N, C-alpha and C positions, 0 to 999 in steps of 0.2 A: 452839643449844648443841653442844659438841663430845664425842664419846664415844670411849672407847678400847675395842677389842675384841680381847684377846689371842687368838691362834690356837693352840689345843691341840695344833695338829700338832707343835709343838716343845717340848710339854711332856713330863715324864718320866712315862712311864704307869705304872710301878711306884709312883708318887707321886700320881696324878693328883687324886685327892680332896682331899688336902692342898693340893697347888699350887693347885685352884681355891679353897680357902678363903682362901689367901694373897691370891690376886689380888683375891678379891672384897673383903676387909677392907680392902685397900690402896686402893680406889675405882674399880677397872675396873668400867665399866657393862655391858658385854657379854660373851659368851663366844663367839668364833667357832670354829665346829665344819666343818671342811672333809670333805665326803662324796665319795671318789674311787673310781670303777668300774673302772679299768683299761681303758677303752674311750674314753670322751670324753679323758681325760688318763692318762698311762702309768702311774700309781702308783694302787695300792688302800689305801685307809685305814681307815674304819670305818663302821658303820652303825647300824641303830635299837637294837642291844640296849646298846651303849656309851652311846648318849645317854640311853636309859631310865635306864641305871644310874647315870648322874652327875646326873640332874636333881634328886634330892633334896639334892645337895652345895651347891647355891646358888640364890638366887632371882632372879638375875640374868638378863637378857635372852639367850636361846640364839639366836644368830645363825647358822643353819644354811645353809652354802654347798654347794649340790648341783653338783658337777662329773661329772655322770652324764647318759648319753644318754636322753632322752625322760622327764624327772623327773617328769612327769604321773603316771607309774605308780605313784609312791611318796608321792604328797602327803598321803594319808590317814595312812599309817604314821608319818611324820615329824611330822605335828601331834600325833598321839596321843601320841608320845613326849616332847612338851614343846617342840616349837619354837615361838618367839615370831615369828621371821622366817624365811623360806624364799627363797633366793636360787637362781634357776634361770639358766642361761647361754643367751642368745639363739640362740647356736650350736647348742645341743643340743635345742632344741625345734622340731618340725615346726609345731606350733601355738601359737605363743606366747600369743596372746591367752587360748586355752582354758586353759592352764597357770596364768597369772596369775590368772584367773578361780577355778580350782580351789582355788588357795591362800586366795583371799579368801573363798571360800565356807567353808572351814573354820575361819575366825576367826583366821586368821594373816596378819601383815603380808607383802605381797608384794615382791620386789625381783627385778631382772635385773642379771646380770653380763655385761660385756663384755670379751672377751679384747684384748690390746694394740692388735692391728691391725685390730679390729672398728671399723666406723665408727659414729658417734653416730647416722646416718641411721637405723638399725633402730629407734631409740626413738621416732621421729616420731609415730606414733599409739599407741604403749603407754604413754608416758611419764604421762599425766594419770591412770592406773590404779594407778601404782606409788607405795610409800612410800619407796623407795630405790633408787639405782641404784648397784652396785659396779663400779668400774672396775679391772681388772686391771692392775698396774703392773710384772708379770713375766708370763712365760709359765706359765700353771697347771699343776701337777702335782707341783712339789717345793718345799720349804723353803728358805730361806738364799740367794735369788736376789738379783742387784741390781737396783735400781730403774731402769727404762726412762726415760730422761731428756725423751723427746718426751711422757710422760704428762702432764706439767705443763700443757702447751698443751690437751690433750685434757680435763682436769679443768677448766680455765678455760672453755673452750667449753661444756662441758655447763653450768656454773654460769650462764652467760649464757643458755642455752636455757631453763632452770628459770625464771630470772627473767622472761625475755621472756614466757613463758606464764603468769606470776602464779602457779607452783606453790610448794609447801614441801616438795619432795622431798629426802631427805637423799642425799649423796654420800659412798660408802664407797670407801676405796682399800686394796688389798690386794696387798703385794708389795715387798719391798726398803725398808719404811719404818722408819727409825731414830731414834734420838734427835738425830742430825746432820742429818736432812732432813725431819723432821715440821713444822717450823715453815713451809717452803717449801711442802709440800703443802696445809697448812691456809691458807695465804695464797692458793693457786690456787683454792680453793673447796671443799675436802674438808670434812667434818665428822664422819665416822666413820672411825677409825684402825685398821686390822688391823695387828698386829705379831705376830710369832712369836717368832723368835730373840733379837730385841732386849729382849724380856720375860722369856723363861724361862731365857735364859743367865746365869749368876750370881743375884744376889740379887733375886727376883721383886718383892718387897714395894718396893725402892729403885728398880727399873726402872719400874714402875708410878708412883710417886711422882714421878719424873722426867719421865715422859711427860705425867702430869696436869699438872705445873708449865709445861710448854712448851705445853700446850694450852688454858690458860686464856684 
C-alpha cells in the first residue's frame, strides 16, 4: 500500500491545526514532522512542545523525522509526545543498533534515514530491525529543493535488497517529490511519499487528492 506523508515544514504555522484537519479529511495517511537541531543540519525547526500540541488535531500517523545529532537522547520524549514512527539518520548515530532498539522498546516503529550520498551498505545488518527506510532525495535541512536524479537508482537497489532478504520494509522518499515525478518514484519502489511544498502550496485538499489519485 502507498502512503502520503505531507511535511508540515511547508505548512502555514498560523493555521497549522486547520491545515492538519484539511489534509486529514482529504486522505493523507501520515503527518511528516521534521525536527532539525541546527547541528546535524543547518536549520532549526521545532520539537516536542509543537508535536504535543498538534497531537490532538488528528489521529493520523505521526511520522517524526529526527535530523539531530545523537537522537537516542530524545527517544523517550518524542515517544511521549505521540510519535508513531521515529526516523533517525544513520550518519547522526554513534550506535545505530542501540538507537533503533531504544525506539522499538518504547512501542514506536523504528526507521533509519540515509542522506543522498550515503551508501546503502550501512543498512546491511540493521535492515531486518527496521519498519521503514527513509531515502533523502535532497540534501536535508531546507524545504523546496529539487529531486536528485540518481536517487531513483538508489530506490530501486534498496527495493531489490529488501526483496532479496524477504522483508516487508517500507521505503519512504523525502525531497523534491511533486505531482510531476511521484509516479516515477513509486515505480522505482517507494511506497511512502513525503511532500511539503507540493501539498501546502495552494489548495491543500485538491493537492492531496491529486497525489492520492496518482498513488493508487
